[in-house]
N, C-alpha and C positions, 0 to 999 in steps of 0.2 A: 543524524543520518542525512546524507545529501544525495539527491537524484538529479540527473541531467538528461536533457533531450537533445538529440542530434538535429541541427538546423537543416541538414541535407536529406536525411532518410527517416527522421522522426522516431528512431529507436530511442529507448530509454535505458540509461546506464546508472548504476549505483556506484558511488565513490567508496572504495575500499581503503585506499591509501591516499591521504591528502598531499597536495603539492602541485607544482607546475608540471603538466603532462603534455606530451606530444599530441597535437591535434585538438588541444583544448579550445581553440577558437571556434570550432564548429559545434561545440556543446554549450547549451544554455541551461543554467541551474533552474530547476523547477521549485517553485515555492508552494508548499502544501497548503491547501485551503483547510480551515478548521471549523468554519461555520457555513452551513448550507442556508442560502437565503430562504428556501422553502422549508428548511429544517427537517427534511424527511428522507432524502434518497442517497446521500453521498458520504456523510460522516460515518466512519467505522464505529460499530458498537461492539464492545468486548465483554465476554462472559468468562469468568474464571471459575473452574471447578477443579480444585486441587492443582495438579501439574498440567492440566489440560486447559487450553485457551481456545475459545471459539470466537472468531471475528466474523460478524455479519455486516453487510453494507446497507446502511439506512434503516430508519424506523419503518418505512414502507419499503418492501423488497424492491431493489433496483432492477430495472429491465436487463435481460440477458439475451438481447437480439444480436444478429450478425453485425448490424450497423451501430449498435449502442450497447456496450456491455462492460463489466468489470474485467479487466485483463489480468490483474494479479492483486494479491494481498501479501503484504510483507509485515512480519511481526519482528520488531526490534526488541532485543533482550539485553540484559546486563552483560552477557557473555558473547553477544553476536547478533544473530537473527536468522529467520527462516522465511522462505518465499514459497507461495503456492500460486501456480498459474491456473487461470480459470478459462472456460470456453463458453461460447454462446450456447444457450439452451440449458446450462447448468444452474446451480444455485449460487447466488452472490455471497458465499461464505467459505471459510476455511478453518480447519481445526489444526492446532499445533500442540505437540507434546513437549513439555519442558523437562529438563533434568531437575532433580530436587534442589540443586543449588543455584538455579537460574531464576530470573524474574522478568516479566514483561515490562517494557519501557514505553513503547508506542506502537500503534497499528497504522499502517498506510494502505491505501488502495489506489489503483489507477484506473480511471474510467476512460474508455476510448474516445469519448466526446468532451468530457469536462475535466480531464486531467487528474492531478494528484491531490489526495485528501489524507488527513492525518487526525488521529485521536491520541492524546497523551493518556497513559495508563497510570493511575495513582494507586 
C-alpha cells in the first residue's frame, strides 16, 4: 500500500492504481515508520477477535488534541482495505469487520504531527 502527501496543500492520498499520473510531481511518497523511538505512542496495535479487528494507536494512548491527533486508521486486507477517520477528543482506535474470506495484512495510522506509521499483521 502506498500513501502520498501533496507538497502544496499537505493532503494525503492513497494509491489505488499504480503508474505515471497527472500531477505526480506535487506528491511525495510517504514512508511508514514501523518503530517508535519511545516505543509507546505511534505504532498501531492490532487485536483480532474472529472477523473483528481492533486497531489501537500506541501502547500508551496517543493524545487526541486539536493540534496533535491521529487523523485516520487504515486496515489493509487481502481483498482491499478499510479507512476510519478520527477526530480530536475521540479515542485513537478503530474497529473493522471483515468478511469471512478476508484477512488483515497491515494497519496504518496517520498522526497530524508525526506522519505515517505501520504495523504488519501476521
